[in-house]
C-alpha positions in Angstrom: 65.2 99.2 88.0 62.5 99.6 85.3 59.7 98.4 87.6 60.9 100.7 90.3 61.0 103.7 88.0 57.6 102.8 86.5 56.2 102.8 90.0 57.8 106.1 90.9 56.5 107.8 87.9 52.9 106.6 88.1 52.3 106.4 91.9 50.3 109.2 93.4 51.2 108.4 97.0 55.0 109.1 96.9 55.9 112.0 99.3 58.8 114.3 98.3 61.0 116.3 100.5 61.4 119.3 98.2 59.0 121.4 96.0 59.6 121.9 92.4 60.2 125.5 93.1 63.5 124.4 94.6 64.8 122.7 91.4 66.7 125.7 90.1 70.4 125.3 90.4 73.4 123.4 89.1 73.8 119.6 89.5 76.5 117.0 88.8 76.4 113.3 88.3 79.6 111.2 88.2 79.4 107.5 87.4 82.9 106.0 87.7 84.3 109.2 86.1 81.7 109.6 83.4 80.4 113.1 84.2 77.1 114.8 83.3 75.6 118.1 84.4 72.2 119.6 84.8 71.6 123.4 84.9 68.1 124.6 85.7 66.4 128.0 86.1 62.8 128.8 87.1 60.5 131.7 86.0 56.7 132.0 85.9 56.1 128.4 87.0 58.4 127.1 84.2 61.7 125.3 84.4 64.3 125.9 81.7 67.9 124.7 81.4 70.3 122.3 79.8 71.5 118.8 80.3 75.2 118.2 79.5 77.0 115.0 78.8 80.1 114.0 76.9 78.1 114.0 73.6 76.8 117.5 73.9 74.2 119.8 75.5 70.4 119.5 75.3 67.8 122.1 76.0 65.1 121.5 78.6 61.7 123.1 78.9 59.3 121.9 81.6 56.3 123.1 83.5 55.9 122.8 87.3 53.2 120.4 88.3 53.0 120.0 92.1 56.3 118.7 93.3 57.9 117.8 90.0 58.7 119.4 86.6 57.3 117.7 83.5 58.4 118.6 80.0 60.7 117.9 77.1 64.3 117.7 76.2 65.7 118.3 72.7 67.8 115.3 72.0 69.6 115.7 68.7 66.7 115.9 66.2 63.9 114.5 68.3 62.3 115.3 71.6 62.3 113.2 74.8 59.8 113.3 77.7 61.4 114.3 81.0 60.3 114.4 84.6 62.4 116.0 87.4 61.8 115.6 91.1 63.6 115.3 94.4 63.7 112.3 96.7 65.7 113.1 99.8 68.8 115.0 98.8 68.9 113.4 95.3 67.5 115.0 92.2 66.0 112.4 89.9 66.1 113.2 86.2 64.0 110.7 84.2 64.0 110.5 80.4 61.5 108.4 78.4 60.7 108.2 74.7 57.4 109.1 73.1 55.0 106.5 71.7 53.6 106.9 68.2 50.4 108.3 69.8 52.4 111.1 71.4 52.2 109.7 74.9 55.3 108.9 77.1 56.5 105.3 77.0 57.0 104.7 80.7 58.0 101.0 80.2 61.6 102.0 79.2 62.6 104.9 81.5 66.2 106.1 81.8 67.0 107.7 85.2 70.0 109.8 86.2 70.5 110.8 89.9 72.1 114.2 90.4 73.5 115.9 93.5 73.4 119.7 93.8 76.6 121.5 93.2 75.9 125.2 92.6 79.7 125.8 92.3 80.0 123.3 89.3 81.7 124.5 86.2 79.3 123.8 83.3 81.4 123.0 80.2 80.9 124.7 76.9 79.5 122.4 74.3 82.5 120.5 72.9 84.8 121.5 75.7 86.4 119.4 78.3 84.5 118.5 81.4 85.8 119.8 84.7 84.6 119.3 88.3 84.9 122.3 90.5 88.2 122.2 92.4 87.6 123.1 96.0 91.3 124.1 96.3 91.1 127.4 98.1 93.9 129.7 99.3 93.0 132.3 102.0 95.6 134.9 103.0 93.6 136.8 105.6 90.2 136.8 107.4 88.1 133.7 107.8 88.8 130.2 106.5 85.5 128.6 105.5 85.5 124.8 105.1 82.0 123.6 104.2 83.1 120.0 103.6 84.7 119.9 107.1 81.8 121.6 108.9 83.6 124.6 110.4 85.2 128.0 109.9 87.9 129.8 111.9 90.0 133.0 112.0 93.3 132.8 110.1 96.2 133.7 112.4 98.3 136.6 111.2 101.2 135.7 109.0 99.8 132.4 107.8 98.1 131.3 104.5 95.5 128.6 104.4 95.1 126.0 101.6 91.9 123.8 101.7 92.2 120.6 99.8 88.8 119.2 100.7 89.8 116.9 103.5 92.1 119.0 105.6 93.5 122.6 105.8 97.2 123.3 105.7 98.4 126.6 107.0 101.9 127.8 106.2 103.8 131.1 106.3 106.4 132.5 103.9 108.9 133.1 106.8 107.4 130.6 109.2 109.0 127.1 109.8 106.7 124.2 110.0 103.0 124.1 109.3 99.6 123.9 110.9 97.3 121.0 110.0 93.5 121.3 110.6 91.1 118.5 110.0 87.8 117.1 111.1 87.0 114.3 113.6 83.6 112.7 114.0 83.7 111.7 117.7 80.5 112.6 119.4 81.6 112.6 123.1 84.4 114.2 125.1 85.5 110.8 126.4 85.8 109.3 122.9 87.6 112.4 121.6 90.1 112.4 124.4 90.8 108.7 124.1 91.4 109.1 120.4 93.9 112.0 120.7 95.8 110.5 123.7 96.7 107.5 121.4 98.2 110.0 119.0 97.8 110.6 115.2 99.6 108.6 112.5 99.4 108.6 108.7 101.9 108.1 105.9 103.9 111.3 106.8 103.1 112.0 110.5 103.5 110.1 113.7 102.5 112.5 116.4 101.5 112.0 120.1 100.8 114.3 123.0 103.8 114.9 125.2 102.0 116.7 128.0 98.7 116.5 129.8 95.7 117.2 127.7 94.1 120.2 129.4 90.8 122.0 128.8 91.4 125.6 127.9 87.8 126.4 127.0 84.5 124.6 127.1 84.9 121.5 124.8 88.4 122.8 123.7 91.5 120.9 124.9 95.2 121.7 124.3 98.5 119.8 124.6 102.1 119.7 123.5 103.0 117.2 120.8 106.1 115.4 119.6 107.1 112.7 117.1 108.1 112.7 113.5 107.0 114.6 110.4 108.2 113.2 107.0 110.8 111.2 108.8 112.2 114.1 110.8 112.0 114.7 114.5 109.3 117.3 115.2 107.3 118.8 118.0 104.8 121.6 118.5 101.4 122.2 120.0 97.9 120.8 119.4 94.3 121.3 120.2 91.1 119.2 119.8 87.5 120.5 120.0 84.0 119.1 120.0 80.8 120.8 118.7 77.1 120.2 119.1 76.9 119.0 115.5 78.5 115.6 116.0 82.0 116.5 114.9 84.9 118.6 115.9 88.4 119.7 114.8 92.0 118.6 115.4 94.7 121.3 115.1 98.3 120.3 115.0 101.0 123.0 114.8 104.1 121.0 113.8 107.7 122.2 113.3 111.2 120.7 113.3 112.4 120.2 116.9 115.1 122.9 116.8 112.8 125.5 115.2 110.0 125.5 117.7 108.8 128.9 118.9 106.0 129.7 121.5 103.9 131.2 118.7 103.3 127.7 117.5 101.3 127.3 120.7 99.4 130.5 119.9 98.5 129.3 116.3 96.8 126.1 117.5 94.9 127.8 120.3 93.8 130.9 118.3 92.3 128.6 115.7 90.6 126.3 118.3 89.1 129.2 120.2 87.7 130.9 117.0 86.1 127.8 115.5 82.5 128.2 114.3 80.7 125.0 113.5 77.9 124.1 111.1 76.5 120.9 109.6 79.0 119.2 107.3 78.2 119.5 103.6 78.8 116.4 101.5 81.1 117.0 98.6 79.0 116.3 95.5 81.8 114.2 93.9 82.3 112.2 97.0 78.5 111.6 97.4 78.2 110.3 93.8 81.0 107.9 94.2 79.7 106.7 97.5 76.3 106.0 96.0 77.9 104.1 93.2 80.1 101.9 95.5 77.7 101.3 98.3 76.7 97.6 98.7 79.3 96.6 96.1 82.1 94.1 96.2 85.4 95.0 94.5 87.8 92.4 93.2 91.3 93.2 92.0 91.6 92.1 88.3 95.3 92.9 88.0 98.0 95.2 89.3 99.6 98.0 87.4 102.4 96.6 85.2 101.2 93.0 85.3 100.5 91.1 82.0 96.7 91.2 81.8 95.4 87.7 81.7 91.8 88.7 81.4 89.3 89.9 84.0 87.3 86.8 84.8 86.9 85.2 88.2 89.5 82.4 87.6 91.9 83.8 90.1 89.4 84.7 92.7 91.2 82.7 95.4 94.5 84.5 94.7 93.3 88.2 94.5 92.0 90.6 97.2 88.4 91.4 97.7 86.8 94.5 99.4 83.2 94.2 100.5 81.7 97.7 100.9 78.7 97.1 103.2 75.6 99.4 103.3 76.2 100.2 107.0 79.5 101.8 106.0 81.6 98.9 107.3 83.9 96.9 105.1 85.7 93.6 104.9 89.0 93.1 103.0 90.1 89.6 102.2 93.7 89.4 101.0 94.9 85.8 100.1 98.5 85.0 100.9 101.0 82.8 98.9 100.9 80.2 101.7 97.2 79.7 101.3 96.2 81.8 104.3 93.9 84.8 104.1 94.4 88.2 105.8 91.1 89.6 106.9 90.7 93.3 107.9 87.6 95.1 109.0 86.6 98.6 109.6 84.6 101.5 108.2 84.7 102.9 104.7 83.8 106.2 103.0 84.7 108.4 100.0 86.6 111.7 100.4 87.7 114.3 97.9 91.3 115.5 98.2 92.5 118.2 95.8 89.6 117.4 93.5 90.4 113.7 93.4 88.0 111.2 94.9 89.5 108.5 97.2 88.1 105.3 98.7 88.9 105.6 102.4 89.3 102.4 104.5 89.6 103.0 108.2 90.6 99.7 109.8 89.4 98.8 113.3 93.0 99.0 114.6 93.2 102.7 113.6 95.2 102.2 110.3 93.8 104.2 107.4 94.3 103.6 103.7 93.2 105.9 100.9 92.9 104.7 97.2 92.5 107.2 94.4 89.3 106.4 92.4 89.2 106.8 88.7 87.6 105.3 85.6 88.9 104.7 82.1 86.6 103.4 79.5 83.9 102.6 82.1 86.4 100.5 84.1 87.2 101.1 87.7 90.8 101.7 89.0 92.0 102.0 92.6 95.3 103.9 92.2 96.7 102.2 89.1 95.2 98.8 89.7 92.2 97.5 87.8 89.3 96.3 90.0 86.0 94.7 89.0 82.7 96.0 90.5 80.1 93.4 91.4 76.9 93.2 93.4 77.9 93.2 97.1 78.3 90.0 99.1 76.9 89.8 102.6 79.3 91.1 105.2 79.6 88.8 108.2 
Protein backbone atom coordinates (compact mmCIF):
# COMPACT_ATOMS: atom_id res chain seq x y z
CA UNK A 1 0.00 0.00 0.00
CA UNK A 2 2.69 2.52 0.99
CA UNK A 3 4.83 1.82 -2.05
CA UNK A 4 1.82 2.17 -4.34
CA UNK A 5 0.84 5.50 -2.76
CA UNK A 6 4.39 6.77 -2.87
CA UNK A 7 4.50 6.00 -6.57
CA UNK A 8 1.13 7.64 -7.19
CA UNK A 9 2.14 10.81 -5.47
CA UNK A 10 5.54 11.21 -7.14
CA UNK A 11 4.94 9.83 -10.61
CA UNK A 12 4.54 12.39 -13.37
CA UNK A 13 3.13 9.96 -15.90
CA UNK A 14 -0.14 8.99 -14.27
CA UNK A 15 -3.17 10.01 -16.33
CA UNK A 16 -6.32 11.11 -14.57
CA UNK A 17 -9.89 11.01 -15.84
CA UNK A 18 -11.09 14.21 -14.21
CA UNK A 19 -9.73 17.72 -13.79
CA UNK A 20 -9.30 19.32 -10.41
CA UNK A 21 -12.03 21.75 -11.41
CA UNK A 22 -14.44 18.82 -10.99
CA UNK A 23 -13.54 18.21 -7.36
CA UNK A 24 -16.26 20.38 -5.85
CA UNK A 25 -19.02 18.33 -4.28
CA UNK A 26 -19.89 16.01 -1.41
CA UNK A 27 -18.27 12.61 -0.94
CA UNK A 28 -18.75 9.66 1.39
CA UNK A 29 -16.52 6.78 2.48
CA UNK A 30 -17.86 3.75 4.36
CA UNK A 31 -15.42 1.14 5.59
CA UNK A 32 -17.44 -1.62 7.26
CA UNK A 33 -19.76 0.96 8.75
CA UNK A 34 -17.11 3.49 9.78
CA UNK A 35 -18.26 6.54 7.84
CA UNK A 36 -16.38 9.68 6.85
CA UNK A 37 -17.34 12.57 4.60
CA UNK A 38 -15.62 15.12 2.44
CA UNK A 39 -17.24 18.39 1.37
CA UNK A 40 -15.40 20.59 -1.15
CA UNK A 41 -16.05 23.92 -2.86
CA UNK A 42 -14.02 25.71 -5.52
CA UNK A 43 -13.43 29.42 -6.13
CA UNK A 44 -10.58 31.31 -7.84
CA UNK A 45 -8.51 28.18 -8.47
CA UNK A 46 -8.71 27.24 -4.80
CA UNK A 47 -10.39 24.29 -3.06
CA UNK A 48 -11.89 24.79 0.39
CA UNK A 49 -13.95 22.46 2.50
CA UNK A 50 -14.08 20.08 5.43
CA UNK A 51 -13.23 16.48 6.17
CA UNK A 52 -15.55 14.80 8.68
CA UNK A 53 -15.03 11.60 10.65
CA UNK A 54 -16.34 10.27 13.95
CA UNK A 55 -13.75 12.33 15.86
CA UNK A 56 -14.67 15.72 14.40
CA UNK A 57 -14.43 18.08 11.42
CA UNK A 58 -11.22 19.45 9.91
CA UNK A 59 -10.87 22.43 7.59
CA UNK A 60 -9.19 22.06 4.20
CA UNK A 61 -7.47 24.67 2.03
CA UNK A 62 -5.78 23.62 -1.21
CA UNK A 63 -4.66 25.12 -4.49
CA UNK A 64 -5.39 23.54 -7.85
CA UNK A 65 -2.24 22.35 -9.59
CA UNK A 66 -3.02 20.65 -12.87
CA UNK A 67 -5.27 17.69 -12.20
CA UNK A 68 -5.03 17.61 -8.43
CA UNK A 69 -5.49 19.88 -5.43
CA UNK A 70 -2.56 20.27 -3.02
CA UNK A 71 -2.81 21.96 0.35
CA UNK A 72 -3.28 21.54 4.09
CA UNK A 73 -5.79 20.21 6.57
CA UNK A 74 -6.12 21.48 10.13
CA UNK A 75 -5.89 18.33 12.25
CA UNK A 76 -6.51 19.27 15.86
CA UNK A 77 -3.60 21.61 16.69
CA UNK A 78 -1.31 20.74 13.79
CA UNK A 79 -1.47 20.79 10.02
CA UNK A 80 -1.32 17.85 7.62
CA UNK A 81 -0.30 17.90 3.96
CA UNK A 82 -3.11 16.73 1.66
CA UNK A 83 -3.45 15.89 -2.01
CA UNK A 84 -6.78 15.26 -3.73
CA UNK A 85 -7.28 13.74 -7.16
CA UNK A 86 -9.48 11.44 -9.20
CA UNK A 87 -8.62 8.03 -10.60
CA UNK A 88 -11.58 6.70 -12.54
CA UNK A 89 -14.73 7.34 -10.49
CA UNK A 90 -12.88 7.24 -7.17
CA UNK A 91 -11.67 10.39 -5.41
CA UNK A 92 -8.35 9.81 -3.65
CA UNK A 93 -7.75 11.86 -0.50
CA UNK A 94 -4.14 11.44 0.65
CA UNK A 95 -2.91 12.73 4.02
CA UNK A 96 0.77 12.91 5.02
CA UNK A 97 2.71 14.46 7.89
CA UNK A 98 5.29 17.22 7.51
CA UNK A 99 8.99 16.63 8.14
CA UNK A 100 10.95 18.92 10.44
CA UNK A 101 12.16 20.84 7.37
CA UNK A 102 8.57 21.60 6.38
CA UNK A 103 8.45 19.15 3.45
CA UNK A 104 5.78 16.44 3.14
CA UNK A 105 6.82 13.00 4.39
CA UNK A 106 5.63 10.80 1.50
CA UNK A 107 7.05 7.64 3.10
CA UNK A 108 4.01 7.27 5.40
CA UNK A 109 0.93 8.36 3.43
CA UNK A 110 -2.64 7.66 4.56
CA UNK A 111 -5.19 7.34 1.78
CA UNK A 112 -9.00 7.42 1.88
CA UNK A 113 -11.00 6.58 -1.23
CA UNK A 114 -14.27 8.48 -1.57
CA UNK A 115 -17.26 8.14 -3.88
CA UNK A 116 -19.30 11.17 -4.87
CA UNK A 117 -22.67 11.56 -3.14
CA UNK A 118 -23.95 15.09 -3.58
CA UNK A 119 -27.08 14.11 -1.68
CA UNK A 120 -25.09 13.15 1.41
CA UNK A 121 -26.12 14.56 4.74
CA UNK A 122 -22.97 16.12 6.23
CA UNK A 123 -23.21 15.78 10.03
CA UNK A 124 -22.71 18.69 12.37
CA UNK A 125 -19.61 18.40 14.49
CA UNK A 126 -20.42 16.13 17.39
CA UNK A 127 -23.67 14.95 15.80
CA UNK A 128 -24.61 11.48 14.68
CA UNK A 129 -23.56 10.37 11.22
CA UNK A 130 -26.27 9.55 8.75
CA UNK A 131 -26.20 8.25 5.19
CA UNK A 132 -28.71 9.76 2.81
CA UNK A 133 -31.82 7.59 2.77
CA UNK A 134 -32.98 7.19 -0.82
CA UNK A 135 -36.45 6.33 0.50
CA UNK A 136 -38.67 8.41 -1.80
CA UNK A 137 -42.46 8.67 -1.92
CA UNK A 138 -44.02 10.05 -5.09
CA UNK A 139 -47.75 10.77 -5.25
CA UNK A 140 -48.02 12.15 -8.79
CA UNK A 141 -46.00 12.88 -11.90
CA UNK A 142 -42.75 11.09 -12.71
CA UNK A 143 -41.02 8.41 -10.64
CA UNK A 144 -37.25 8.81 -10.97
CA UNK A 145 -35.03 5.86 -9.98
CA UNK A 146 -31.35 6.70 -10.65
CA UNK A 147 -30.08 3.52 -8.98
CA UNK A 148 -32.34 1.43 -11.23
CA UNK A 149 -31.58 3.36 -14.41
CA UNK A 150 -35.04 4.49 -15.44
CA UNK A 151 -38.00 6.77 -14.80
CA UNK A 152 -41.70 6.35 -15.61
CA UNK A 153 -45.10 8.01 -15.34
CA UNK A 154 -46.99 7.23 -12.14
CA UNK A 155 -50.48 5.82 -12.88
CA UNK A 156 -53.32 7.87 -11.41
CA UNK A 157 -54.44 6.69 -7.98
CA UNK A 158 -51.15 5.08 -6.99
CA UNK A 159 -48.28 6.19 -4.79
CA UNK A 160 -44.70 5.03 -5.38
CA UNK A 161 -42.09 4.20 -2.76
CA UNK A 162 -38.49 3.71 -3.91
CA UNK A 163 -36.37 1.65 -1.51
CA UNK A 164 -33.24 1.62 -3.64
CA UNK A 165 -33.59 -1.83 -5.22
CA UNK A 166 -37.21 -1.83 -6.30
CA UNK A 167 -40.24 0.45 -6.48
CA UNK A 168 -43.52 -0.49 -4.84
CA UNK A 169 -46.73 1.20 -5.99
CA UNK A 170 -49.86 1.08 -3.84
CA UNK A 171 -53.16 2.92 -3.69
CA UNK A 172 -55.18 3.91 -0.66
CA UNK A 173 -58.30 2.24 -2.05
CA UNK A 174 -56.58 -0.18 -4.41
CA UNK A 175 -56.11 -3.87 -3.55
CA UNK A 176 -52.76 -5.40 -4.27
CA UNK A 177 -49.60 -3.62 -5.38
CA UNK A 178 -47.33 -3.05 -8.36
CA UNK A 179 -43.68 -4.05 -8.14
CA UNK A 180 -41.09 -2.47 -10.47
CA UNK A 181 -37.45 -3.55 -10.49
CA UNK A 182 -34.46 -3.73 -12.82
CA UNK A 183 -33.09 -6.66 -14.78
CA UNK A 184 -29.68 -6.74 -16.46
CA UNK A 185 -30.37 -9.00 -19.42
CA UNK A 186 -28.93 -7.57 -22.62
CA UNK A 187 -30.83 -9.49 -25.31
CA UNK A 188 -34.51 -10.11 -26.02
CA UNK A 189 -33.97 -13.88 -26.01
CA UNK A 190 -32.29 -13.88 -22.58
CA UNK A 191 -34.94 -11.55 -21.18
CA UNK A 192 -37.84 -13.69 -22.43
CA UNK A 193 -36.21 -16.92 -21.26
CA UNK A 194 -35.83 -15.39 -17.81
CA UNK A 195 -39.42 -14.22 -17.44
CA UNK A 196 -40.95 -17.41 -18.85
CA UNK A 197 -39.35 -19.28 -15.96
CA UNK A 198 -41.14 -16.93 -13.57
CA UNK A 199 -39.96 -14.88 -10.61
CA UNK A 200 -39.46 -16.17 -7.07
CA UNK A 201 -38.19 -14.65 -3.83
CA UNK A 202 -38.99 -14.95 -0.13
CA UNK A 203 -42.52 -13.56 -0.58
CA UNK A 204 -43.40 -14.09 -4.25
CA UNK A 205 -43.70 -17.09 -6.55
CA UNK A 206 -45.07 -15.70 -9.82
CA UNK A 207 -45.16 -17.15 -13.34
CA UNK A 208 -46.74 -16.09 -16.65
CA UNK A 209 -50.11 -17.74 -17.21
CA UNK A 210 -50.53 -16.52 -20.79
CA UNK A 211 -48.44 -16.04 -23.88
CA UNK A 212 -45.76 -13.36 -23.54
CA UNK A 213 -46.70 -10.90 -26.30
CA UNK A 214 -44.90 -7.86 -27.67
CA UNK A 215 -47.05 -4.74 -27.21
CA UNK A 216 -44.38 -2.24 -28.23
CA UNK A 217 -40.84 -2.39 -29.49
CA UNK A 218 -38.85 -4.24 -26.77
CA UNK A 219 -41.89 -4.24 -24.46
CA UNK A 220 -43.67 -7.54 -23.69
CA UNK A 221 -46.79 -8.16 -21.61
CA UNK A 222 -48.38 -11.24 -20.03
CA UNK A 223 -50.85 -12.41 -17.39
CA UNK A 224 -49.40 -13.75 -14.15
CA UNK A 225 -50.44 -16.13 -11.39
CA UNK A 226 -48.98 -17.75 -8.32
CA UNK A 227 -48.64 -16.77 -4.68
CA UNK A 228 -47.84 -13.57 -2.80
CA UNK A 229 -47.03 -13.84 0.91
CA UNK A 230 -48.51 -17.33 0.87
CA UNK A 231 -51.85 -16.28 -0.67
CA UNK A 232 -53.09 -17.16 -4.15
CA UNK A 233 -52.62 -14.18 -6.42
CA UNK A 234 -52.79 -13.19 -10.05
CA UNK A 235 -52.47 -10.05 -12.13
CA UNK A 236 -50.57 -8.72 -15.11
CA UNK A 237 -46.93 -8.19 -15.89
CA UNK A 238 -44.60 -6.55 -18.40
CA UNK A 239 -40.89 -6.76 -19.15
CA UNK A 240 -38.82 -4.30 -21.18
CA UNK A 241 -35.34 -3.93 -22.62
CA UNK A 242 -33.38 -0.71 -23.22
CA UNK A 243 -30.29 0.15 -25.22
CA UNK A 244 -28.36 0.72 -21.97
CA UNK A 245 -27.89 -2.95 -21.13
CA UNK A 246 -30.75 -3.24 -18.68
CA UNK A 247 -34.53 -3.12 -18.51
CA UNK A 248 -37.49 -3.24 -16.15
CA UNK A 249 -39.88 -5.89 -14.85
CA UNK A 250 -43.34 -4.70 -13.81
CA UNK A 251 -45.67 -7.00 -11.85
CA UNK A 252 -49.17 -5.85 -10.88
CA UNK A 253 -50.15 -8.40 -8.22
CA UNK A 254 -53.46 -8.77 -6.40
CA UNK A 255 -55.37 -11.46 -4.52
CA UNK A 256 -57.15 -13.71 -7.00
CA UNK A 257 -60.69 -12.63 -6.05
CA UNK A 258 -59.86 -8.90 -6.20
CA UNK A 259 -58.38 -8.73 -9.70
CA UNK A 260 -59.67 -5.92 -11.94
CA UNK A 261 -58.76 -5.09 -15.58
CA UNK A 262 -57.11 -1.86 -14.39
CA UNK A 263 -54.28 -3.99 -13.01
CA UNK A 264 -53.46 -4.75 -16.63
CA UNK A 265 -53.51 -1.02 -17.35
CA UNK A 266 -51.11 -0.25 -14.49
CA UNK A 267 -48.39 -2.57 -15.78
CA UNK A 268 -48.67 -1.45 -19.38
CA UNK A 269 -48.88 2.30 -18.63
CA UNK A 270 -45.64 2.04 -16.69
CA UNK A 271 -43.93 -0.13 -19.32
CA UNK A 272 -44.85 2.18 -22.21
CA UNK A 273 -43.75 5.35 -20.38
CA UNK A 274 -40.32 4.11 -19.27
CA UNK A 275 -37.37 6.39 -19.99
CA UNK A 276 -33.94 4.81 -19.56
CA UNK A 277 -30.55 6.16 -18.61
CA UNK A 278 -27.27 4.75 -17.38
CA UNK A 279 -27.55 3.16 -13.96
CA UNK A 280 -26.01 5.17 -11.13
CA UNK A 281 -24.15 3.18 -8.52
CA UNK A 282 -25.36 3.85 -5.00
CA UNK A 283 -22.39 5.37 -3.12
CA UNK A 284 -22.89 3.13 -0.10
CA UNK A 285 -23.15 0.00 -2.26
CA UNK A 286 -20.05 1.00 -4.21
CA UNK A 287 -17.99 1.47 -1.06
CA UNK A 288 -18.99 -1.88 0.43
CA UNK A 289 -18.34 -3.54 -2.93
CA UNK A 290 -14.80 -2.13 -3.07
CA UNK A 291 -14.15 -3.29 0.50
CA UNK A 292 -15.41 -6.87 -0.09
CA UNK A 293 -14.08 -7.45 -3.60
CA UNK A 294 -11.46 -10.25 -3.76
CA UNK A 295 -12.06 -11.14 -0.09
CA UNK A 296 -12.97 -14.41 1.58
CA UNK A 297 -15.50 -14.40 4.39
CA UNK A 298 -15.56 -17.08 7.08
CA UNK A 299 -18.33 -17.31 9.64
CA UNK A 300 -16.85 -16.95 13.11
CA UNK A 301 -20.04 -17.70 15.01
CA UNK A 302 -23.81 -17.52 14.68
CA UNK A 303 -25.98 -15.14 16.65
CA UNK A 304 -26.81 -16.59 20.07
CA UNK A 305 -23.92 -19.05 20.11
CA UNK A 306 -21.36 -19.05 22.90
CA UNK A 307 -18.39 -17.28 21.39
CA UNK A 308 -15.38 -19.63 21.41
CA UNK A 309 -13.03 -17.12 19.82
CA UNK A 310 -12.56 -16.10 16.23
CA UNK A 311 -9.57 -18.15 15.12
CA UNK A 312 -9.39 -20.66 12.29
CA UNK A 313 -9.67 -23.77 14.53
CA UNK A 314 -13.12 -24.64 13.22
CA UNK A 315 -12.43 -23.83 9.58
CA UNK A 316 -13.60 -27.28 8.49
CA UNK A 317 -16.95 -26.88 10.22
CA UNK A 318 -17.95 -23.34 9.26
CA UNK A 319 -19.10 -21.81 5.95
CA UNK A 320 -16.85 -19.83 3.63
CA UNK A 321 -17.79 -17.33 0.94
CA UNK A 322 -15.15 -16.45 -1.65
CA UNK A 323 -16.01 -13.16 -3.38
CA UNK A 324 -14.05 -13.18 -6.64
CA UNK A 325 -12.90 -10.07 -8.53
CA UNK A 326 -14.94 -11.09 -11.61
CA UNK A 327 -18.15 -10.85 -9.52
CA UNK A 328 -18.52 -14.62 -9.21
CA UNK A 329 -18.59 -16.35 -5.84
CA UNK A 330 -18.18 -19.75 -4.24
CA UNK A 331 -19.84 -20.72 -0.98
CA UNK A 332 -18.57 -23.81 0.84
CA UNK A 333 -20.90 -25.02 3.60
CA UNK A 334 -19.60 -28.07 5.55
CA UNK A 335 -22.25 -30.55 6.70
CA UNK A 336 -22.35 -32.63 9.93
CA UNK A 337 -21.80 -35.84 7.92
CA UNK A 338 -18.48 -34.51 6.61
CA UNK A 339 -19.74 -33.59 3.16
CA UNK A 340 -19.56 -30.04 1.77
CA UNK A 341 -22.29 -28.17 -0.04
CA UNK A 342 -20.79 -26.03 -2.79
CA UNK A 343 -22.79 -23.27 -4.46
CA UNK A 344 -21.64 -20.88 -7.17
CA UNK A 345 -23.02 -17.79 -8.84
CA UNK A 346 -22.63 -14.03 -8.98
CA UNK A 347 -22.35 -11.56 -6.13
CA UNK A 348 -22.90 -7.84 -5.65
CA UNK A 349 -23.91 -5.24 -3.09
CA UNK A 350 -27.29 -3.53 -3.13
CA UNK A 351 -28.86 -0.89 -0.88
CA UNK A 352 -32.39 -1.48 0.37
CA UNK A 353 -34.10 1.18 2.53
CA UNK A 354 -30.67 2.63 3.27
CA UNK A 355 -29.21 -0.72 4.40
CA UNK A 356 -26.42 -2.39 2.39
CA UNK A 357 -26.86 -6.08 1.54
CA UNK A 358 -24.51 -8.71 0.18
CA UNK A 359 -26.45 -10.23 -2.71
CA UNK A 360 -25.65 -13.81 -3.75
CA UNK A 361 -27.31 -14.92 -7.01
CA UNK A 362 -26.84 -18.68 -7.30
CA UNK A 363 -26.47 -20.26 -10.74
CA UNK A 364 -29.77 -22.10 -10.30
CA UNK A 365 -31.63 -18.81 -9.90
CA UNK A 366 -31.90 -18.76 -6.09
CA UNK A 367 -31.06 -15.39 -4.55
CA UNK A 368 -29.96 -14.61 -0.99
CA UNK A 369 -29.45 -11.20 0.59
CA UNK A 370 -27.48 -10.67 3.81
CA UNK A 371 -27.60 -7.33 5.63
CA UNK A 372 -24.09 -5.89 6.01
CA UNK A 373 -23.13 -4.02 9.14
CA UNK A 374 -20.11 -3.37 11.32
CA UNK A 375 -19.74 -3.06 15.07
CA UNK A 376 -16.38 -2.12 16.51
CA UNK A 377 -14.66 -2.75 13.19
CA UNK A 378 -16.07 -6.29 12.97
CA UNK A 379 -18.18 -7.52 10.06
CA UNK A 380 -21.65 -9.01 10.50
CA UNK A 381 -23.89 -10.66 7.90
CA UNK A 382 -27.35 -10.35 9.40
CA UNK A 383 -26.61 -11.13 13.08
CA UNK A 384 -23.74 -13.57 12.47
CA UNK A 385 -20.10 -12.56 12.95
CA UNK A 386 -17.86 -13.16 9.90
CA UNK A 387 -14.10 -12.81 9.48
CA UNK A 388 -12.70 -10.93 6.46
CA UNK A 389 -9.53 -12.29 4.89
CA UNK A 390 -7.55 -11.88 1.70
CA UNK A 391 -9.40 -13.74 -1.03
CA UNK A 392 -8.64 -17.34 -1.96
CA UNK A 393 -8.52 -18.21 -5.64
CA UNK A 394 -11.92 -19.18 -7.04
CA UNK A 395 -11.80 -22.35 -9.10
